[in-house]
C-alpha positions in Angstrom: -6.6 47.1 -58.0 -5.3 45.7 -54.5 -7.4 44.3 -51.6 -7.2 44.3 -48.2 -6.8 40.5 -46.5 -10.3 40.6 -45.1 -12.0 42.0 -48.3 -10.0 39.0 -50.4 -11.2 36.8 -48.1 -14.9 38.0 -48.4 -14.5 37.9 -52.2 -13.3 34.5 -52.5 -16.0 33.4 -50.1 -18.9 34.9 -52.3 -21.0 32.6 -54.6 -20.0 32.7 -58.3 -22.7 35.1 -59.5 -21.6 37.6 -56.9 -17.7 37.2 -57.8 -18.7 37.9 -61.4 -20.6 41.0 -60.8 -17.8 42.1 -58.5 -15.1 41.6 -61.5 -17.1 43.4 -63.8 -17.4 46.6 -61.5 -13.5 46.2 -60.8 -13.1 46.3 -64.6 -15.4 49.7 -64.7 -13.5 51.4 -62.0 -9.8 50.6 -63.1 -10.8 51.8 -66.6 -12.4 55.3 -65.2 -10.6 58.3 -65.5 -11.9 59.4 -62.2 -13.0 56.3 -60.2 -14.6 58.4 -57.8 -17.0 59.5 -60.7 -17.0 63.0 -59.1 -20.0 65.5 -60.5 -23.4 65.4 -61.3 -24.5 62.4 -63.4 -20.9 61.4 -63.6 -21.6 57.6 -63.0 -24.3 57.5 -66.1 -21.9 56.0 -68.1 -21.6 52.9 -65.8 -23.8 49.9 -66.3 -27.4 50.1 -64.8 -26.5 47.8 -62.0 -23.8 49.7 -60.4 -23.8 53.4 -58.7 -20.9 54.9 -57.0 -21.2 57.3 -54.1 -19.0 58.7 -51.0 -19.3 56.4 -48.4 -19.5 59.9 -46.3 -21.2 62.8 -47.8 -19.0 65.0 -45.9 -15.9 63.4 -47.3 -16.2 63.3 -51.1 -12.6 62.2 -51.4 -12.4 59.5 -48.9 -13.5 56.0 -49.4 -16.5 55.5 -52.0 -19.1 52.6 -52.1 -20.0 50.7 -55.2 -23.6 49.4 -54.8 -23.8 46.4 -56.8 -27.2 44.6 -58.4 -29.6 47.0 -56.5 -27.9 46.9 -53.0 -27.5 43.1 -53.3 -23.8 43.8 -52.6 -21.1 46.5 -52.5 -17.5 47.4 -52.7 -16.0 50.0 -50.4 -12.9 51.5 -52.0 -10.1 54.2 -51.6 -8.4 55.6 -54.6 -5.0 57.3 -54.5 -4.3 59.4 -57.7 -0.4 58.7 -58.7 1.3 60.1 -61.9 2.5 56.7 -62.8 0.1 53.9 -61.5 -3.0 55.1 -59.9 -4.1 52.7 -57.0 -7.6 51.6 -56.0 -7.8 49.6 -52.9 -11.0 47.4 -51.7 -11.3 47.9 -48.2 -14.8 45.6 -47.8 -16.4 43.2 -50.1 -20.0 42.2 -49.5 -22.8 40.1 -51.3 -25.9 38.7 -50.0 
């Protein structure tokens, strides 16, 4: 998983509990067969504190948002499917 410079700065500035949830969400995303969780109830296998949805409903293949802890934080990320090494890039990280 890669981070934009701004997203990495935001992550580094988070309190410890926020960083811990972000790292747990990261583990879920990088081990998923499809980090965009396409389809009805596709994210049902995720822990109860994370939901994934397209950032814009008209672009289901575009950036996605992983809502954390009921809206206390989120990760906005893109996913590039590659044969050898798929790439997830976090473009925004937020925690309240």
